[in-house]
Structures are given as structure tokens and as C-alpha cells.
Backbone as JSON, one array per atom type, in Angstrom:
{
  "sequence": "MAIREQVGILVEHVECGNFIDAIDTFYADDAESFDTGGIHTAGKAALLEKERNFLTTIATWHAHEAIDIVVDDTLAAIHWHFELTRRDGKHSTLEEIALQRWRGSGPDARIVQEKYFLFAPVGPKS",
  "N": [[-33.54, -73.19, -39.22], [-36.13, -71.43, -38.16], [-37.62, -68.62, -39.34], [-39.8, -67.53, -40.41], [-42.23, -66.85, -39.03], [-41.37, -64.68, -37.43], [-40.66, -62.85, -39.43], [-43.18, -62.36, -40.52], [-44.42, -61.06, -38.34], [-42.8, -58.81, -38.11], [-43.44, -57.55, -40.56], [-46.13, -56.94, -40.05], [-45.78, -55.01, -38.01], [-44.52, -52.91, -39.46], [-46.45, -52.39, -41.45], [-48.41, -51.33, -39.85], [-47.3, -48.95, -39.22], [-45.43, -48.84, -37.23], [-42.54, -48.23, -37.19], [-40.14, -47.63, -35.74], [-40.38, -49.29, -33.5], [-40.33, -51.73, -34.82], [-37.65, -51.91, -35.72], [-36.32, -51.78, -33.25], [-37.28, -54.09, -32.03], [-36.79, -56.28, -33.82], [-34.22, -56.21, -34.89], [-30.81, -57.13, -34.57], [-28.38, -56.16, -32.09], [-25.94, -55.74, -33.35], [-26.64, -55.31, -35.95], [-26.57, -54.41, -39.46], [-27.03, -52.18, -42.23], [-27.35, -51.69, -45.76], [-27.88, -49.26, -47.97], [-29.36, -48.38, -51.16], [-26.99, -47.05, -53.29], [-24.9, -47.44, -51.69], [-24.72, -46.64, -48.99], [-23.74, -47.33, -45.79], [-24.83, -48.48, -42.69], [-24.13, -49.14, -39.38], [-24.92, -51.08, -36.56], [-27.58, -51.29, -34.16], [-28.34, -48.98, -32.72], [-27.49, -46.87, -34.4], [-29.04, -47.44, -36.64], [-31.61, -47.01, -35.61], [-31.43, -44.25, -35.05], [-31.06, -43.22, -37.64], [-33.52, -43.93, -38.79], [-35.33, -42.51, -37.17], [-34.55, -39.89, -37.82], [-35.22, -39.86, -40.57], [-38.01, -40.19, -40.38], [-38.79, -37.73, -39.36], [-38.95, -36.18, -41.59], [-41.3, -36.72, -42.84], [-44.61, -35.86, -43.56], [-47.14, -37.05, -43.98], [-48.19, -40.4, -44.14], [-49.33, -42.43, -46.73], [-49.43, -44.99, -47.65], [-48.02, -48.05, -46.6], [-46.92, -50.97, -47.23], [-46.39, -54.51, -47.52], [-45.78, -56.11, -50.48], [-44.9, -58.52, -51.62], [-43.49, -61.43, -50.07], [-40.72, -63.39, -49.42], [-39.33, -66.17, -47.91], [-36.57, -68.03, -46.92], [-34.87, -70.32, -45.2], [-32.44, -68.67, -43.54], [-32.81, -66.28, -44.77], [-34.72, -63.47, -45.88], [-36.82, -61.82, -48.18], [-38.42, -58.86, -48.83], [-40.83, -57.17, -50.61], [-41.46, -53.94, -50.57], [-43.92, -51.36, -50.6], [-44.3, -47.97, -50.54], [-46.04, -44.97, -49.94], [-45.96, -41.51, -49.57], [-46.15, -38.19, -48.17], [-43.93, -35.62, -47.98], [-42.64, -33.24, -45.57], [-42.08, -30.97, -47.01], [-44.08, -30.91, -48.83], [-43.84, -32.51, -51.06], [-44.9, -35.34, -52.83], [-44.23, -38.79, -52.67], [-43.66, -41.97, -54.13], [-42.44, -45.03, -53.28], [-40.69, -47.96, -54.08], [-39.23, -50.9, -52.97], [-36.93, -53.61, -52.49], [-36.22, -55.34, -49.65], [-33.62, -57.13, -48.59], [-32.98, -59.46, -46.27], [-30.83, -60.83, -43.83], [-31.09, -63.16, -41.32], [-30.4, -64.06, -37.91], [-30.45, -66.75, -35.66], [-33.42, -68.42, -34.37], [-37.0, -68.91, -34.35], [-38.73, -67.03, -31.81], [-36.46, -65.69, -30.99], [-35.04, -64.92, -33.19], [-33.24, -62.54, -35.13], [-32.65, -59.7, -37.25], [-29.61, -59.38, -38.92], [-28.35, -58.34, -41.07], [-29.22, -56.11, -43.65], [-30.12, -55.32, -46.92], [-31.01, -52.86, -49.23], [-32.87, -52.44, -52.19], [-33.83, -50.24, -54.42], [-36.42, -49.48, -56.81], [-38.24, -48.5, -59.78], [-41.66, -47.61, -59.25], [-44.18, -50.13, -59.46], [-47.11, -51.48, -61.15], [-50.58, -51.8, -59.96], [-51.35, -54.05, -57.23], [-51.84, -57.48, -57.92]],
  "CA": [[-33.82, -71.99, -38.43], [-37.42, -70.91, -38.58], [-37.75, -67.16, -39.16], [-41.01, -67.11, -41.13], [-43.18, -66.18, -38.13], [-40.8, -63.38, -37.06], [-40.77, -61.98, -40.6], [-44.58, -61.96, -40.59], [-44.7, -60.09, -37.28], [-42.1, -57.59, -38.53], [-44.25, -56.93, -41.6], [-47.3, -56.35, -39.37], [-45.33, -53.78, -37.35], [-44.28, -51.87, -40.47], [-47.72, -52.03, -42.08], [-49.15, -50.52, -38.86], [-46.58, -47.7, -39.03], [-44.56, -48.94, -36.05], [-41.21, -48.4, -37.78], [-39.1, -47.63, -34.7], [-40.57, -50.51, -32.73], [-39.89, -52.85, -35.66], [-36.19, -51.97, -35.65], [-35.94, -52.08, -31.87], [-37.67, -55.47, -31.69], [-36.38, -57.35, -34.73], [-32.84, -56.08, -35.36], [-29.77, -57.45, -33.59], [-27.58, -55.0, -31.69], [-24.85, -55.56, -34.31], [-27.21, -55.3, -37.31], [-26.08, -53.4, -40.39], [-27.82, -52.04, -43.45], [-26.71, -51.12, -46.94], [-28.9, -48.64, -48.81], [-29.01, -48.14, -52.55], [-25.99, -45.99, -53.3], [-23.77, -47.88, -50.88], [-24.67, -46.09, -47.64], [-23.63, -48.4, -44.8], [-25.14, -48.08, -41.32], [-23.78, -50.27, -38.52], [-25.4, -51.06, -35.18], [-28.99, -50.97, -33.98], [-28.5, -47.58, -32.29], [-27.36, -46.02, -35.59], [-30.21, -47.69, -37.49], [-32.73, -46.3, -34.99], [-31.23, -42.81, -35.25], [-31.31, -42.94, -39.06], [-34.97, -44.02, -39.02], [-35.96, -41.36, -36.51], [-34.27, -38.71, -38.65], [-36.03, -39.97, -41.78], [-39.43, -39.99, -40.05], [-39.06, -36.31, -39.14], [-39.16, -35.53, -42.89], [-42.58, -37.17, -43.38], [-45.82, -35.21, -43.05], [-48.25, -38.0, -44.01], [-48.04, -41.7, -44.81], [-50.53, -42.83, -47.45], [-49.36, -46.45, -47.78], [-46.8, -48.79, -46.24], [-47.38, -52.35, -47.28], [-45.57, -55.55, -48.14], [-46.43, -56.65, -51.67], [-44.48, -59.93, -51.68], [-42.55, -61.85, -49.04], [-40.11, -64.68, -49.67], [-38.49, -66.57, -46.78], [-35.86, -69.29, -47.14], [-33.85, -70.58, -44.18], [-32.11, -67.47, -42.76], [-32.96, -65.1, -45.63], [-36.06, -63.0, -46.22], [-36.89, -60.72, -49.14], [-39.72, -58.22, -48.73], [-41.09, -56.11, -51.58], [-42.21, -52.9, -49.88], [-44.52, -50.25, -51.34], [-44.55, -46.84, -49.65], [-46.47, -43.69, -50.49], [-45.87, -40.54, -48.48], [-45.98, -36.78, -48.46], [-42.89, -35.06, -47.12], [-42.98, -31.96, -44.95], [-41.98, -29.9, -48.01], [-45.23, -31.03, -49.71], [-43.58, -33.42, -52.17], [-45.46, -36.69, -52.71], [-43.31, -39.8, -53.18], [-43.99, -43.39, -54.13], [-41.19, -45.77, -53.22], [-40.74, -49.42, -54.13], [-37.91, -51.45, -52.68], [-36.77, -54.95, -51.96], [-35.34, -55.43, -48.49], [-33.05, -58.47, -48.48], [-32.58, -59.56, -44.87], [-30.21, -62.04, -43.29], [-31.49, -63.3, -39.93], [-29.62, -64.96, -37.05], [-31.29, -67.36, -34.64], [-34.67, -69.01, -34.85], [-38.16, -68.67, -33.52], [-38.89, -65.67, -31.29], [-35.16, -65.07, -30.75], [-34.42, -64.55, -34.47], [-33.06, -61.09, -35.33], [-32.01, -59.29, -38.5], [-28.22, -58.98, -38.73], [-27.94, -57.57, -42.24], [-30.31, -55.77, -44.57], [-29.72, -54.57, -48.11], [-32.18, -52.28, -49.9], [-32.78, -52.28, -53.63], [-34.93, -49.39, -54.9], [-36.73, -49.56, -58.22], [-39.4, -47.7, -60.18], [-42.93, -48.21, -58.8], [-44.87, -51.05, -60.38], [-48.57, -51.29, -61.19], [-51.34, -52.24, -58.79], [-51.26, -55.42, -56.76], [-52.79, -58.35, -58.64]],
  "C": [[-35.09, -71.33, -38.93], [-37.53, -69.41, -38.27], [-39.07, -66.66, -39.73], [-41.99, -66.35, -40.23], [-42.66, -64.8, -37.73], [-40.9, -62.39, -38.22], [-42.21, -61.47, -40.72], [-44.94, -60.91, -39.55], [-44.02, -58.76, -37.59], [-42.93, -56.83, -39.57], [-45.49, -56.27, -40.99], [-46.93, -55.04, -38.69], [-45.19, -52.63, -38.35], [-45.59, -51.44, -41.11], [-48.61, -51.22, -41.14], [-48.46, -49.19, -38.58], [-45.67, -47.68, -37.82], [-43.11, -49.19, -36.47], [-40.11, -48.51, -36.72], [-39.18, -48.9, -33.88], [-40.1, -51.74, -33.51], [-38.37, -53.01, -35.6], [-35.75, -52.39, -34.26], [-36.2, -53.54, -31.52], [-36.97, -56.52, -32.53], [-34.95, -57.26, -35.25], [-31.88, -56.41, -34.23], [-28.99, -56.18, -33.25], [-26.47, -54.69, -32.69], [-25.34, -55.55, -35.76], [-26.58, -54.2, -38.15], [-26.98, -53.36, -41.6], [-26.97, -51.38, -44.53], [-27.82, -50.58, -47.83], [-28.41, -48.56, -50.25], [-28.06, -46.94, -52.57], [-24.82, -46.3, -52.38], [-23.68, -47.31, -49.48], [-24.75, -47.24, -46.64], [-23.93, -47.83, -43.42], [-24.93, -49.29, -40.44], [-24.27, -50.05, -37.1], [-26.84, -50.62, -35.07], [-29.2, -49.51, -33.59], [-28.43, -46.63, -33.49], [-28.55, -46.21, -36.52], [-31.45, -46.98, -36.93], [-32.62, -44.79, -35.2], [-31.54, -42.42, -36.69], [-32.81, -42.95, -39.35], [-35.71, -42.86, -38.38], [-35.76, -40.08, -37.32], [-35.11, -38.71, -39.92], [-37.49, -39.65, -41.48], [-39.77, -38.53, -39.79], [-39.31, -35.57, -40.45], [-40.53, -35.84, -43.48], [-43.73, -36.42, -42.73], [-46.96, -36.22, -42.93], [-47.83, -39.28, -44.72], [-49.37, -42.03, -45.47], [-50.58, -44.35, -47.6], [-48.01, -46.94, -47.28], [-47.21, -50.25, -46.13], [-46.35, -53.26, -47.94], [-46.36, -56.14, -49.3], [-46.16, -58.15, -51.78], [-43.47, -60.2, -50.58], [-42.04, -63.24, -49.41], [-39.19, -64.98, -48.49], [-37.88, -67.92, -47.1], [-34.73, -69.4, -46.13], [-33.59, -69.32, -43.37], [-32.23, -66.19, -43.58], [-34.44, -64.77, -45.83], [-35.91, -61.87, -47.23], [-38.31, -60.17, -49.09], [-39.79, -57.11, -49.77], [-42.01, -55.11, -50.88], [-42.72, -51.86, -50.86], [-44.85, -49.16, -50.32], [-45.04, -45.66, -50.46], [-46.52, -42.7, -49.34], [-45.83, -39.12, -49.03], [-44.98, -36.24, -47.46], [-43.34, -33.71, -46.57], [-42.89, -30.79, -45.94], [-43.11, -29.97, -49.04], [-45.05, -32.0, -50.86], [-44.14, -34.8, -51.86], [-44.48, -37.68, -53.34], [-43.93, -41.18, -53.11], [-42.68, -44.14, -54.23], [-41.47, -47.26, -53.28], [-39.33, -49.91, -53.84], [-38.03, -52.91, -52.28], [-35.81, -54.83, -50.79], [-34.9, -56.88, -48.38], [-32.44, -58.58, -47.09], [-31.92, -60.9, -44.57], [-30.51, -62.06, -41.79], [-30.55, -64.27, -39.2], [-30.55, -65.47, -35.96], [-32.54, -67.95, -35.24], [-35.8, -68.71, -33.87], [-38.21, -67.24, -33.02], [-37.57, -64.95, -31.01], [-34.46, -64.62, -32.03], [-34.38, -63.03, -34.62], [-32.36, -60.85, -36.67], [-30.58, -58.85, -38.17], [-27.7, -58.18, -39.92], [-29.14, -57.33, -43.14], [-29.75, -54.93, -45.7], [-30.99, -54.13, -48.83], [-31.9, -52.08, -51.38], [-34.01, -51.5, -54.08], [-35.17, -49.62, -56.39], [-37.97, -48.74, -58.51], [-40.68, -48.39, -59.72], [-43.57, -49.05, -59.89], [-46.36, -50.79, -60.31], [-49.25, -51.83, -59.95], [-51.13, -53.7, -58.48], [-52.27, -56.28, -57.52], [-53.19, -59.52, -57.78]]
}
């Protein structure tokens, strides 16, 4: 099941700041996510709502980039680096690994499960 191309297009969407479109396009209707801390969100509609709510807290994005991407069969792991300023003026740097399980292949492949692992920011890209 070839998902590599879909993962690459998803990354392009996110790096361009098209977060809502990325979820709408690349997540299955029955997709679920598990955030650090055990927060479980089920269904594309709920994932879209959660993302829209999160985006209302952001004043400015300074960076949203994939540092590393690993794809193997139906699994993808993306190391994301985000820098942002929230509406309350607080600046945040976030690093996370998104571990994704995909269903299908080619242009029909969709994310069915995603788990996020946050960690302390690392140094500059080498």
C-alpha cells in the first residue's frame, strides 16, 4: 500500500498553513487521534472542530515544518516543528512526532489513527 506520495502532499499542506484542508482531505471519516496526555478524539468532524478551536488561539505562526519523515507500508512518522505566538502574547515552540496509521493506497489513502508525542525542542536542522 503506497502512501508515501499522500504523506508528502499532507506535509506540503501543513507547511503552507492549510491545517483544516489537510484534515479534511487526508483523514478518514472514522479517523481518531490520541494526544499526549491521553486525550482521544474520534471522527473527522470532531478532529476538524478541535483544530478550528485550537487555531482561534493563535495570533501568528512563525514556523510549521516537517523536520523528518519516515514512511513504511501503512505507517508514517512525521517530526513536526512549530513556532507560534498565541493571542495572549505567549510565544511557543512545539516539537512533536505524529505517528499515523493509513488505510488504502495511492490517492485514496487516508489517515485512520494518529498519535502525538510531544518533546522538548531540539537544536537547528542539520
